N, C-alpha and C positions, 0 to 999 in steps of 0.2 A: 477720150473717154472717161476722163473723172475730174471735170470740172476746169477752172482755169488757174494756171499757175503764173507767177510772176517771180522772174529771177533778180535778186537785188545784187547787182554787179561789184558794188562794193565789199560786199560780205559773202557773196557766193552762196547766198541761203535763198531758198525758195519760200514764197507764201502761197498758199492754196486757197481758193474760193469755190464752194460748190453747192449743191442742195442741200439744204437743211430742212427737215419736215416742219419743225416749230417755229421756223424763222420766215416770215413774210418777204422778207428783204434779201432773201437769199438768193442766188440762180434758182431758177426752176427746174432744172434738168442739169445733168451731169455731161451728157455727149454734146459736144459742141464742134459741129461741121465748119464753122465759119465765124471770123471776128473780122470786124472793120471799125477802125478809127475814121471819124468824118473829120471834114474841114476845120471844124469847130474844137475838134479834141475829144468830142464825145466817144466812148467806146459802145459799141452796138455788138451783142453777142446772140448769134440764132443757135438754137438748139433743138434737137431732134426729138421732138415731142413736147417741147417746153416753151415752145412761144419765142417772141423777140424779147430780149434783155438790154435794158440800158444802165450798164455799170457804172460806178462812181469809184475811181480808186481811191479818192479822200477819204470816203465812208466806209468801203468795202460793201456797199449796199447796192442792190439793183431793183429798178421798177420794169415791170413786165407787161407786155401787150399781147394779147392773145385772141384767139376765134371769139372770145366774148366782146372782144373790143372792136370786132369786124375783120380779123385776118381769116381767110379761107381755110386756113388749118394750122395747127401747131407744129407741123413738122415743117421745118425750114431748113434747106441746104446752103445757100450763099446769098450773100448781100454786097450791092454796090452801090455808089453814091453818084446821082448825077450833077450837072452842073449847077442846078438850082438848089441843090441840097436835100432833095428827096432821095430817099433809099428804096432801092428795086431788089426785091426778094423773090428767090424760087422756093415753091412750096409742093407739097402733095398734092394740091388743089389748084394748080395755075402760078401766075405771077403777081406779085403786089407790089404797088406803089404806095409809101409810106412818106407823108410830109409831116416830119417831128416837130416843126414851127406852126403849124396850123390848128385851127380848133378841131377837137376830137371827133366831131361828125363829119368833117371834110377830109379827114387826115389819110384815109385809107381806100385805096381803088383797087379792086380785084379783077384779074384778067383771066380768061379761062378759053377753052376751045370756040366758045360763041364769040370770042373776039378775035380769032384767027390764030391763036396759037395751035402748035402741031399737036398737043396733048396736054392734058391736066396736070400729069405726074412728071416732076422734075426729078433728078438723081443727085446724090453727092458731087460736088465739084461744078455744077451748073451754076453758071452766074447770068 
């Protein structure tokens, strides 16, 4: 509920990353329902109202993918990876398949009740 925390086991200290209004590379929202590290080691953070964030430990910066990029909604609850590397997300407006290594115009496919989903809105913990 207050950003991303990382424990340094050697020192026992935490580092914290969160939303910073004047920093376009910060996380876009502090409420994080789900985090996923994909097969390539990329860290994907979904946020409640702040879209999908790709976080880079090496720089502490993140990039964002939102409804402006084609997601059906910026409220994302869960994220999982498929064998082909695509990421599936549950949102407030259906389910989304995102292919990180695909051209932006073909990277996002959205599914809703018209595609046979039981409903458009998912809840926290749904994957």
